C-alpha positions in Angstrom: -0.5 0.3 0.0 1.0 3.6 -1.1 1.5 6.0 1.6 -0.6 8.3 -0.9 -3.5 4.6 -0.3 -2.5 5.4 3.7 -3.6 8.6 3.7 -6.4 7.9 1.9 -7.6 5.4 4.5 -7.0 6.8 7.5 -9.5 10.2 6.2 -12.1 7.6 5.2 -11.9 6.2 8.8 -12.0 9.6 10.2 -15.2 10.4 8.2 -16.4 7.2 9.8 -15.7 7.9 13.0 -16.4 11.4 13.6 -19.7 11.9 11.3 -20.6 8.6 11.3 -20.6 8.9 7.0 -19.5 5.7 4.5 -16.3 7.8 1.7 -17.6 8.1 -1.1 -13.8 6.7 -2.0 -13.5 7.7 -5.6 -14.3 11.3 -4.4 -11.7 10.8 -1.4 -10.0 9.9 -3.5 -9.9 12.3 -6.1 -10.2 14.9 -3.7 -7.3 13.8 -1.6 -4.7 13.9 -5.1 -5.6 17.3 -5.9 -4.4 18.2 -2.1 -1.0 17.8 -3.6 2.1 16.6 -1.0 0.4 19.1 1.4 -0.8 16.3 2.4 2.2 14.6 3.4 3.3 18.2 6.1 2.1 17.9 9.3 1.0 21.7 9.5 -0.5 21.9 6.0 -2.0 18.2 6.1 -4.9 20.1 8.4 -6.6 23.2 8.6 -6.7 25.0 11.4 -10.4 26.3 12.2 -9.3 29.0 14.2 -7.4 31.0 12.1 -9.6 33.5 9.8 -6.5 33.7 7.3 -6.6 30.3 7.3 -10.6 30.4 6.5 -10.2 33.1 3.9 -7.4 31.1 2.2 -9.6 28.1 2.0 -12.6 30.1 0.1 -10.6 31.7 -2.1 -8.5 29.2 -3.2 -10.3 25.6 -2.7 -14.0 27.1 -3.0 -13.5 29.7 -5.6 -10.4 29.0 -7.8 -10.9 25.1 -7.8 -14.6 24.4 -7.4 -15.6 27.7 -9.5 -18.3 29.1 -6.8 -19.2 32.0 -6.8 -17.8 34.7 -3.5 -19.9 35.9 -1.1 -21.8 34.7 2.3 -22.6 31.1 1.7 -18.9 30.6 1.2 -18.0 31.2 4.5 -21.0 29.9 5.8 -20.8 26.5 4.5 -17.7 26.7 5.9 -18.6 26.9 9.2 -20.8 24.8 9.1 -18.6 21.6 7.7 -16.4 22.5 10.4 -18.8 21.9 12.9 -20.3 19.2 11.6 -16.7 17.7 11.3 -16.4 18.6 15.1 -15.3 21.6 16.7 -13.7 20.0 19.6 -11.8 17.6 16.7 -8.4 19.5 16.4 -7.3 17.6 13.7 -9.2 18.5 10.6 -7.4 17.0 7.7 -7.6 19.4 4.7 -8.3 16.4 2.3 -11.7 15.5 4.6 -12.4 19.1 4.8 -12.2 19.7 1.2 -14.1 16.6 0.4 -16.8 17.4 2.8 -17.0 21.2 1.1 -17.1 18.8 -2.3 -19.9 16.9 -1.2 -21.7 20.2 0.8 -21.1 22.3 -2.2 -22.6 19.5 -4.7 -19.5 20.2 -6.7 -18.7 16.5 -6.8 -18.5 17.1 -11.1 -15.4 18.9 -10.3 -13.5 15.9 -9.9 -15.3 13.5 -12.4 
């Protein structure tokens, strides 16, 4: 099993244990691949939910650039909803999982097809 496959399995387990969510493994794999090498770096592998600058970066680079969504209050509302659903007390919010959840939340799965 490759390192990337191990990470994808870890993310699927995280979704199951923390959210009771059975991951769409094809989508989770594509989202993880889309994250590139950031998943291997301890700092960039997670999203800091308490940092407004980090959330702005996710909004700008993922929601607007990658998913092609229009800027507006709905983006931050959706981001905060996903982070709350993932668990406020959960310190390790994996970037690939957050991006997967955002893709599902905004119904933009076709971006990865």
